[in-house]
N, C-alpha and C positions, 0 to 999 in steps of 0.2 A: 816388710810388704812383700818380696816374695811368695812367701807361703800365706797371704792373706790374699794375692792373684790365682793363687794353686786351688785354695778350698775354694774359693767362686768359682772356679771351674766347673766343679764336681755340681756345683748348681746348676749347669747349663746342661745337665745327662734330661732323658726322657723320663727320669722318678720325679719332677719336680714338674708343677701345672707351666702354662706357658706362660700367664701372667707374672709366676716368679722368674722364670728363666728371661725376658726382658725384662726385667727390672736388673738384675742382673747382669744382664747383659749393657745397661747406659749405665752401669756402674765401672764399669770397666773402662769405658769410652769413653767416659763425660768427667767421673770422679773419684779419681785415685784414693784423695785423702777421706772421703766417705766409705768406699770402698774397703780400705785398710781398717778403719773402726768395727766394720760390720763384721768382716770376716779376722779377722788378727786371734780369736781365742773362738770360745765354746763358752755361753753364761753359764753358771756355775749356780747351785746353791748356795745361797749366801746365811746371812744372821734369819731373813725375812723368806729364804725359799730363792728362785727364782724371781730375777724383777730386769725390765732391761730395757730401751728403747725400743717399740716396735718399726718392721722394717723387713726386709730379706736379709736373710746372712745370717752365719753361725754365733753371732754376740749381739742376737736381735729377735724377742718376741715375736713369733710369727707361728703358722699351720705347722710348721717340719719342725721347727725347737719345740715345740709345746708335745709335737706327736711326738717323737722320741724322748720325751720326759716321760708320759703319758703308756707310751708305750715299754717304756724302761718299768715304769711304776705296777704296769700291770703285770708284768713276766714275775715281777718281784711276789707282789699277791699272791699270785694263783701257786707258785711255789712257796710258802707261806702257810696258807687255807689249803693243805689239796682234795680235799674231801668235803667241801662244806661249799654252799649258796653264800657268793660272796656278792659285798654290794658297796658302793662309794658315794657321798652326797656330796656334791657340788653348787657351790654360791657364786655368785662375781657380783664388781659393784658396778658401776655407774659407768665408768670410761667408756672410751671409743672399742669397739671390736671386744667386749669383756663379754656378751651374751654370745658374738660366735664363737670367740674361742670356745666359752662353756660348753658347746653344743661342740664342737670339735673333740674337745676332750672326752667328754659323755660316746662321743663316738667312736673313738676309739676304745673304751673300755665294755662297752657293749660288744663291738667286733670281737672282743677276748673273752665274751661272757661273763663281763661281769656287770652284775645288776647297778642302774646308778636313781639315784634320789634328785632331780634335778630340779633347784627353785623357780619357779614361773618369771621370776623378774627379779632385780637387783635386790640384795639382802647384807645386812652387817656379817662384818667377820665372825664375832665373838656368836652370830645366830648360828655359823657353821658349824665350830666348835662344839655347841652344844647339840644339833640335831645328828651329829657322829654317835655321838653318847645315846640320844635318846631312839634313835632308829635302830640301835645295835650295828652299825656300819662297819666293817674292817679301816676303812681308812673316809678321807675327806679332803677333798680340793677345793679349794678359794684362786677366784680371777683376779689380782686386786695388783694395786701398786701404791696402797697405801695414799700417802700425801704428798708423791712424786709428782711432777709437773705432769703435763696431758700426755706425751709424746711416750711415755711411759706406760706399760703393763707387768702382770705378774702372775707367778703362779708358786701358791702354800700348799705344801702337803700336811697333813693331817693323817696321825694317825686313830688307833682305833678308842683310844684314852681321849678322844677331843682336843690330844696335844700335839704341836707341830712334833714333826720327826727329829731325832738328835742323834750324832757317833751312838754306834758304828751303823743303826741303821742307813740314816743317811748314805754313809759312804757306801755300803750295800746297795742301793735305791743308783746311785749315781754309778756305779760299776754295770749294774743292766743299764743305764742308758746310754756309756758310752759306747755298747758292745751295739746297740740297734743300729743297724743300716736303715737309710733311708726306705727301701723298699721293704722292709719287713714289717712298718709302722702299717697297723692296720684301720685306714679310715673309717670303713665300709662299716656303719653301726646298723644296730640294730634295734627299732623302739621298742620292739614288743618290750625291751629291756629298762626301757627309763621310762618312769615313775612322776611324773611334775608334782611336785608337792610346793604349799604355801602356808596362808593364812593359820591351818590347822594347827602347823607348827607355831606359827607367830602367835598363835596363842597362851599355847605351852610354856614359850620361850619368855615370853612377857612375864605369864603367873611365875615363873621361877625368878627373873630375875628383882621384881617385887617381893618376894618372900627373901631373898637372900640381903635386897640392900637396902628393907625396912623393918626400923626396928620400934618408933613411936611415930602417930600421927599430930604429935604435939606441935601446932603453928603451923601445920603445910597449907592453911587456908589463907592464912598473911604473910606469906612471903610471895615476890613477887623476883621472877623466873623471865628471863630472856635464854630462850635458844634457837641457835643455826646450827644447820645439818652440814654449812657450807658445799650447799648442792651434791651433799652425798646420798650415803646408802642409811640413814640414821633418820629421815624425813619418813620411814615405810615403819618403822618400832617405836622410836622415844616417845612422840609425844602420847601415845598411847600407855606408853608405862607412867610418863608422868601423870595421864589422867587417872589411870588405873591404881598407883600409889595412894590419893588422893589432892593431889596437889592441885589447888584450882584456877591459880595466876599465870598461867606459862604462859608466852608471847614468843612467836616463831618472830624470825625473820624473814618475812615473805620472800623477796626478792633470791635469797639463797636459799629458800625450800624449794625451789628447781632444780631437779636433778639434772647433772650436766657434767661430762666430758672435760667440755674446758673449762669449768670454772670461772665463768667471767668475772665475778666480781672482786675475785681475790690475785693477789701474785703465786702466791702459794698456797694451796687449800690444807695450811697446817695450823691447828692449833697452839703448838708451838710460838708463833710467831707471832708478835702482836698486830701487826696489819691484818692478818685474819680475820681476827675478832674486832675489827675497827666498826663496822654497820654495825655491829652488836652493842657495842659499848656505844655507842649514839642510839638505839632505841632504846635502852638502857636510863642513858641518859633523858633523854626525851619523855621516858615513863614512870622514871621513880624507881627503878629496879633494883633488888638488892645484890640479887649478885648473874652472873652471865656463863653460860656453857656454849662451848662452841665442840663440835665432834667433825673429825678427820673422815678424808672420802669415803674411807670401809667401817668408817665408826669403829674401831679399836682404840683410836685415842683420842680424849679428852681437855680438853684446857676450862680453864675455870679464874676468872675475874671477879673481884667482890670490892665494896668500899672498904675503906680505911677509913681512919679516927678525922679526916677530913671531911669525908664525904666524896671524895677520888676513886673511882675508879681505878685499881691497879689488877693488872696477874698476877695469880699466884705460880711461878713457874714448880716443874713437874715434880721436884723432889717436898717445894713446900706444901702442893697438894696432898702428895700422898702421905707426907707428915701427920694432917690432919684428916684423914682418912683411917689411915692405921689406928693412931694414937683413939679416933672414937673407936672404933673396930675393937679393939683394945680392953677401952673404959666397959662397953657395952656386954662383951666377956664375960668382966670382972663381976660387973654387976649383977649376973647371971649366974654366980659362982657356975662359971665351967670353964676356967682355969686352970691347970692342976699340973703345971712343967710340961707335958708332952706334947704344948703346941710350938708352932713358928709361926714367922712370915720370913718375906720372900724379897730378897732384892737382887741386887745386880754391883760389880766387882765398881762401875765410873758413877755409881749413885749415893748419895750422900750418907754420910757414916750416920747421922744423926739417928739412922734407924740403928744401931745397935744401944745406944743408948735408948731408945722408947720401949725396946725388947729385953734388955736389964732391969726397967723402972717395972715393967708387967712382967719378970721374970719367966719370960718364952724364948727360945731359941732365934737367932736372925741368922739367916742361911744367907748367904751370897753365890751368885753363879754370872758365868758372863753375860755379858750385851745380848739383851733378845729374851722374848717372853717364852721363845720353848726350852730354855733351862729353868725359870720357874716350875712349868710345869714339868719339867726334870725331876726338881725336886719331889711335888707332891707323887711322882708314880715311885720313886726310890724309899719313901719315909711312909707309903700308902701303910695301913694299920698301925704303923708304930708313934709317928707324931701327926698331930693335926694342923692342914693349912688353917692361917684364919684371914690371911691377906698379903697382899703385896704388890709392886712395882718398880718401874724403872723411870730412872730421869726427864728421860723422853715421854712426857706425857699419858701416858699408861699404868693402868689400872687393872688387878683380879680379887674380887669380894669374895672369899671362899671358892672351893674345889668344882662347882656346876659347871662351869666354863673355863679350859684349859687355857685357856690366851690372855693378852688384853680384849678389855670390857665394858665400853663407852658407856653402856644402859644400864647397868647396875649401877656402874660409877658416879653417875648423874641423879643418881635417885639418891645415893648416898650423901652424896656431898651437899645435895639441897637440903636434905631431910639436917643434916648438921646446921646449914645455913640458917632453916627454919626452929631448930632448938634454940641456938643461940640470938633470935631475935626474939622471941620468944621470953627472952632472959633478960630482954635491952643490951643485948650484946652484938657481935658479928662476929661472918666467919675469920674476918682476918684478925679479931681479938683473942679468937680459938686459938690460930698458930701463934699470936703473941703468947699467950697465957703456955703454953706447951712449950715454946722457948724456956719460959722464966721456970717450969715446972723440973726442965731436965738440968736447969744450970747455964744452958749455951744458946746465944744463936746465931744459926746456921745462913749462911748464904754460899748461893751457886750462879754460876755463868758458865754458856758453852758458845766455842767460836766455830763454826765448819769454814775452813779452807776449801772451794772448790775447782776441782784441777780433769776438767772434761778430756776423754778420746784416752790413744794407747801411753801418748805423753804424759798426759795426766797420772794414768795408774802407775807407771814410772816412776815419774816427778814424788809420788806421795811412796810409793815402796822406799826408794832412795829416803826421804824426809826421814822415816825410820830407822833406815839404815846408820844415818848419822847421828841419831838421837843416840841409838846404843853403842855408837865409836866416841861420843863425845856428850858424857849427860853434864847436865850443870850440876854445878855445884852449892848452887845459895838462888835461891829464889824470892824474891819481893825482901830482898836485906834476912834471908832466914835461912842460916843451911840446911841444905837437902841430906836428910839422916836416915833416909830408907827410897830402896826403888824396888820395885816388883815388875817384870819381867814374865809376862804370863806363856811367851812365845819360848823363852826356855826352860820353865816352868819354874825361874830361882825368885825368892829374896833375900834381899841381901841386905843386913844392917850395916849401914856406913861410916856407921862411927865405932863400933866391936869388931867390925869386920865378918861376922858371925852371916853363914848361908841358912835360908829353908827350902822345903821344897815346898810347891805351891801346888796343893793336890783340886784343879780346877783344870781340865782340858785346855789343851795349848791354842793361844790364842796371840792373834800381832798387836799385842794392846803393853805399854807401858806406862806406871804410875809412878810420880816421884811425891814423898812425903817430906816435910820440913819440919824444923824441930817448935815452928808456930801451930803444927797442926794445919797446916794449909795439905791440900790435894790435888793434884792434877793428873791427869790421866789425858793420854793421846790414842788414837788408833784411827785406821782407817774403816770408813764405813760399807759394810759387807752388801750394801744395794746400793750405794750411789757414786758420784766420781769427787768425793772429797776426803779430806781428813777433818778429825772433829777432837776438840778442846776442852775439857771438861774440867771446870777451877772450882773446889769448895773449899770454905773458909770457914773462920767459927770465930766466935769471943765470949766471955764468960756476960750472964746478966742474969740479972735479984731484980727488977723492975720492969714493967710489961713499959712504961710510962719512957723509959729510956731506950726504947726498940730504934725507931726512927734516926738516933744520932750514931748507936751501934751499926745498924744496919749499912749506912751512910760509911762511916769506917771499913765497914768489911767489901761495899762496890770499891772502896777508893783502893784497898790493900788489892782486889782483881786486877782493876787496872794495872797494876804494877807487877802482877804475874804475865800478865797478858804481853806489857813493854819487854821483859824478860824472853821471851817468845815468840819476839817482833810478829 
């Protein structure tokens, strides 16, 4: 607490505006718990950049933490590109203060002599990634906290390839940020260096999404789609993309087409949560729609629901959605004669191992990185000109088609998943049946689940850290009745075979992640979130399958096994 109080007192100096000083003094006088959480640490770049609760303090998103981050970034950009005109694209989502924060960030950049392309209003995150390369910018910034609760906001930094920054670059930028003193932040911007952008970028972006996410027009006029932007940015772009791609029966959830940082119709604006799609599913049942698609506030994640063989709408998990998308892309590349063994798909360490099976079937490589799409984008960067990236994603409802965007992209994904549903319907089948057909083709049915344990505040962060220490000290010997045969520790970079005792080095950047593998093929990963106060448990199990008709029975058995795994982890 003493260090928090000392940090807070620094914010009472004349370097901070009067409103900020008053708010800090109020915390000191009246709210020691909130004071401690607001000042006990500095916000850091995690898997999704810098993200936090809005308010005063070093551990909060505000004018000064954003100003320091941007001043440090500006210093770094000016060092990296000393003899050229420099530019940065900025986008923002529908959250409270996102537009104000975007202007603050723009002002700091222009005050440092850097040109800014600032979107006129909220736009999807994937459009920012696209814009960086389209306009030849040196970097990009998006103000968003993705699907976090309304009290959060965030700041993601992209480099000139349209991808989020990764080590060692992020460390170099953080060093610059940490060296910035508050009175060194240049807040007085130069509006002459700001160019407002909007519809002209939208048109080029939508054209690119349609081009990359469309292979055929078969069935597009007959498929009935319910779409919801869950009060987020997708409403500005995705309906137009559907229309341009040839879909004629797209029905929006009207109440959720209203942009709002309060996300008033949902507990969480996260399409990973079934509750977030409740209104969309209700509309789908009302109009007898074939597929439901929902996107999160910054429109990088996408959730998909479809009808099973009993006519009930079921939500696909992120692994299932990505299975269908990846398989379809590879089929289309194969049909076009474009596969020559120098292609790859991308995945992450906590995503289902089915992507290894799919890659083997089509004779392409499956590259796996840490959680977060910046690592898949980094694969593209590393292998550019050597291997071609086809598509890839992670279990958290993110997917990327090709490399024209270097981040999760719900717009192109929505078009592609709708096309697959349309093609399947034209055959008298369904998206659901496509998934079960893929399982039969590779001979294994997979099932995954995710459990989040939320532990807010400083005490929560300490508790989560201790949980990971305890897992390392006392690793489980058996899970759901099957012996643990392998453990991967990404913090020590060691993979250990518990049967032979053999150890291997993991050639992936270090991260606080543990993965346990059992003799029967089950996989459980544990990791603290990089952007929220929670620890995540990822469960993946599989079983042989030879007949699609057996899938409902096998799926129930796999869910029962996951329930046993959860019991073992309490």
